[in-house]
N, C-alpha and C positions, 0 to 999 in steps of 0.2 A: 193433262197428264199427271202434273204434280197433285191433283185433286185425289188421286187413287191412293195417294201414301196416307197412312193412319197415324194421326198424332200420338196415339198411346205408345206407338213404336219409335217416336222421336229420339228418346234417351238410350244413349248406347247400352246401359244396365239391362233394360226392357229388351232390346233388340237381342242381347246375348242370352237373358233367360229365355225368351220364347224360340231362339235357335237352340237352344239346348232342349228345351221340352218336345220341339216338334219331331226330334229324332230318337226319343227315348219315352217309353211307355209313361213312367214316373222317375222323378228324380228327387233325392231328399235335400234336406236343407243344407247340409255340411257340404254336400259334394257342389250343389250351385253355388255355395259361396267360396269355395276353395277355386272351383274353375273358373269364376269370374274375379277373383281377388278381392271380396267386398268385405264389408263388416257386417255383423249381424242386423243392426239397424237399418243400413242402406238396402241390405238385400230385403228385408222385412218391408220398407216402405215401398219399393217397386214393386213386389209381389202383391200388396194390398192393392195398390193401383191397377194392376192386371187382374187382379181379382174382382175388385168393384166393375171393369167394364166386362166382366163375364168371360174373360179369355183364359183365365187359370182358375183350376180347382185346387183347394188347399185341403189334406187327410191329415189328420192329427190321430194318433193312436201310440199305444205304449208297446214296446218291444221288451219283456220282461218289465223292469220297472222304471226304464228309460224312456221319456218322450220322442216320438220319432215323426216329424213333419216333413210330408212328402208333397209334391206340385205335380200336376199333370195340365197338359194344354185341352182345354173343353173344345169341341166340336165348333163353336163359334169362334175361338181363338185361333184354332187350326185355319179357318177360313179366312180370318180377317189377316192374320199373317201372311198366307199364301198371295191374299189380293197385294198387300204391301210388297211382297217381294216382285210379282210381277209388275208392279207401278214402277220400282226401282229398275228392273230389267229394262222396261220400256225407255225410261229415261237416259240409261246407260248406252242404248242401242241409238240415241240420238247423237251421242259422241261420233260416230262415223255415217251419218246421214240416215240411219236406219236399216244399214245393210246387213246388220248381225242377226 
């Protein structure tokens, strides 16, 4: 059962990032940073890890003359995160003998 948990989502920041991206088409850097109360460097390092795993796509563009970085969950990331949540729900259901 615990084998269904994905190590990429062990850290609370990555769990938070994926939670945000699962319910939004895409989200910009500052929004994620503010929602999770992170520093620029902390967010960047966790996004990089999720990107390397193929779970997050990073899109960079300019709006006028300002750079804008947005993130979106990939299909692979959505599937992996859903499986992770399913595994968590199974573990939680053990609390009451699996009656939930």
